[in-house]
C-alpha positions as CSV (number, residue, x, y, z in Angstrom):
1,M,81.7,103.3,88.3
2,S,84.2,103.8,85.6
3,S,87.8,104.8,85.0
4,D,89.2,106.6,82.0
5,L,92.6,105.1,82.5
6,R,93.5,101.6,81.5
7,G,94.9,99.5,84.3
8,C,93.4,101.7,87.1
9,V,91.4,100.1,89.8
10,C,88.2,102.0,90.2
11,M,86.7,102.9,93.6
12,P,83.2,101.4,93.8
13,T,81.4,104.7,94.5
14,S,78.3,106.2,93.0
15,E,78.2,107.1,89.3
16,Q,77.3,110.6,90.3
17,I,80.5,111.1,92.3
18,D,82.6,109.4,89.5
19,R,81.0,111.7,86.9
20,R,81.6,114.8,89.1
21,I,85.3,113.9,89.5
22,Q,85.7,113.2,85.7
23,E,83.9,116.4,84.8
24,Q,86.2,118.4,87.2
25,I,89.3,116.8,85.5
26,R,87.9,117.8,82.1
27,C,87.2,121.3,83.3
28,N,90.8,121.6,84.7
29,I,92.3,120.4,81.5
30,T,90.1,122.8,79.5
31,Y,91.2,125.7,81.7
32,Y,94.9,124.8,81.6
33,S,94.7,124.4,77.8
34,E,94.6,128.2,77.6
35,C,97.4,128.7,80.2
36,S,101.1,129.2,79.9
37,A,103.6,126.4,80.5
38,E,104.5,128.0,83.8
39,Q,100.9,127.8,85.0
40,I,100.8,124.2,83.9
41,D,104.0,123.6,85.8
42,R,102.4,125.1,89.0
43,R,99.4,122.9,88.6
44,L,101.6,119.8,88.2
45,H,103.3,120.7,91.4
46,E,99.9,121.0,93.1
47,L,99.0,117.6,91.8
48,D,102.3,116.2,93.3
49,E,101.2,117.6,96.7
50,E,97.5,116.3,96.4
51,W,96.6,113.6,98.8
52,D,95.0,110.6,97.2
53,L,92.2,108.5,98.6
54,D,94.4,105.7,99.9
55,R,96.6,108.2,101.8
56,A,93.6,109.8,103.4
57,L,92.2,106.3,104.4
58,E,95.5,105.3,105.9
59,L,95.7,108.5,108.0
60,N,92.1,108.1,109.1
61,A,92.7,104.5,110.2
62,A,96.0,105.4,112.0
63,G,94.3,108.3,113.9
64,L,91.3,106.2,114.9
65,A,93.5,103.3,116.1
66,T,95.9,105.5,118.0
67,G,93.1,107.5,119.6
68,S,91.1,104.4,120.6
69,V,94.2,102.7,122.1
70,A,94.9,105.8,124.2
71,L,91.2,105.9,125.3
72,G,91.3,102.2,126.0
73,L,94.4,102.5,128.2
74,F,93.2,105.5,130.2
75,G,89.4,104.8,130.1
76,K,87.1,102.0,129.3
77,K,88.5,99.0,127.4
78,R,85.6,99.0,125.0
79,W,87.3,101.9,123.1
80,L,89.7,99.3,121.8
81,L,86.9,98.0,119.6
82,L,87.3,101.2,117.6
83,A,90.9,100.4,116.9
84,G,89.8,96.9,115.7
85,L,87.2,98.5,113.5
86,A,89.6,101.0,112.0
87,T,92.2,98.3,111.2
88,A,89.4,96.0,109.8
89,F,88.4,98.8,107.4
90,L,92.0,99.2,106.4
91,A,92.3,95.5,105.7
92,Q,89.1,95.5,103.7
93,Q,90.4,98.4,101.6
94,A,93.6,96.5,100.9
95,L,91.8,93.3,100.0
96,Q,88.7,94.5,98.2
97,G,89.6,98.1,97.2
98,W,86.7,99.5,99.1
99,C,85.6,100.2,102.7
100,P,82.8,102.3,104.2
101,P,84.8,105.5,104.6
102,V,85.5,105.6,100.9
103,E,82.1,107.0,99.9
104,L,82.5,109.8,102.4
105,L,86.0,110.7,101.4
106,R,85.0,110.6,97.7
107,R,82.2,113.0,98.5
108,L,84.7,115.3,100.2
109,G,86.7,115.4,96.9
110,F,89.5,112.9,97.5
111,R,90.5,111.3,94.2
112,T,92.3,108.0,93.5
113,A,95.9,108.1,92.5
114,C,94.8,107.1,88.9
115,E,92.4,110.1,88.7
116,I,95.2,112.4,89.8
117,D,97.6,110.8,87.3
118,Q,94.9,111.2,84.6
119,E,95.0,115.0,85.1
120,R,98.8,115.0,85.4
121,Y,99.3,113.1,82.2
122,A,96.8,115.2,80.3
123,L,98.6,118.4,81.5
124,K,101.9,116.9,80.3
125,A,100.2,116.1,77.0
126,L,99.2,119.8,76.7
127,R,102.8,120.7,77.1
128,G,103.6,118.4,74.2
129,E,105.3,115.7,76.1
130,F,103.3,113.0,74.4
131,Q,102.9,114.8,71.1
132,A,99.1,115.1,71.6
133,R,98.4,116.9,68.3
134,S,95.8,116.2,65.7
135,P,97.0,115.2,62.3
136,A,95.3,118.3,60.8
137,G,97.9,120.6,62.3
138,E,97.4,123.0,65.2
139,P,94.3,121.9,67.1
140,G,91.6,124.2,68.5
141,A,91.0,124.3,72.3
142,A,88.3,121.5,72.2
143,E,90.5,119.2,70.1
144,Q,93.5,120.0,72.2
145,V,91.7,119.0,75.4
146,G,90.3,115.8,73.8
147,A,93.8,114.9,72.5
148,A,95.4,115.6,75.9
149,L,92.8,113.4,77.7
150,E,93.3,110.7,75.1
151,A,97.1,110.8,75.6
152,A,96.5,110.5,79.3
153,R,94.4,107.4,78.9
154,E,97.2,105.8,76.8
155,A,100.1,106.8,79.0
């Protein structure tokens, strides 16, 4: 488990999932390093709309709790245990930064807010907002991607 952004809380998930997500971010930045500013702007808008892991967990807990309360009211009372379990998972997430549904949601591709921000800041660096240029002048594609990711880490 690792994070490329300073100050980000990492989700304790498998190294394989973390590597896959970091590789996808690198691939996205590599792709957009060859794109126009308009395409980068569209991707930034997509990132603004992307649901992060915490938001997905909150919706999951709310849905389970609401559904189990309804089932408990109109059916067997033991359904209320599901509401208790959902809220316990939500409390565990708030206190420890992890709960059992995290692993599943990460496998489904949900990223942390920090991972989304990492891609966002790297794209902004590609646009020149953080002056992510090498001292030798105009960087090549590989240097530009590396500089953009480094600027994102420092942002």
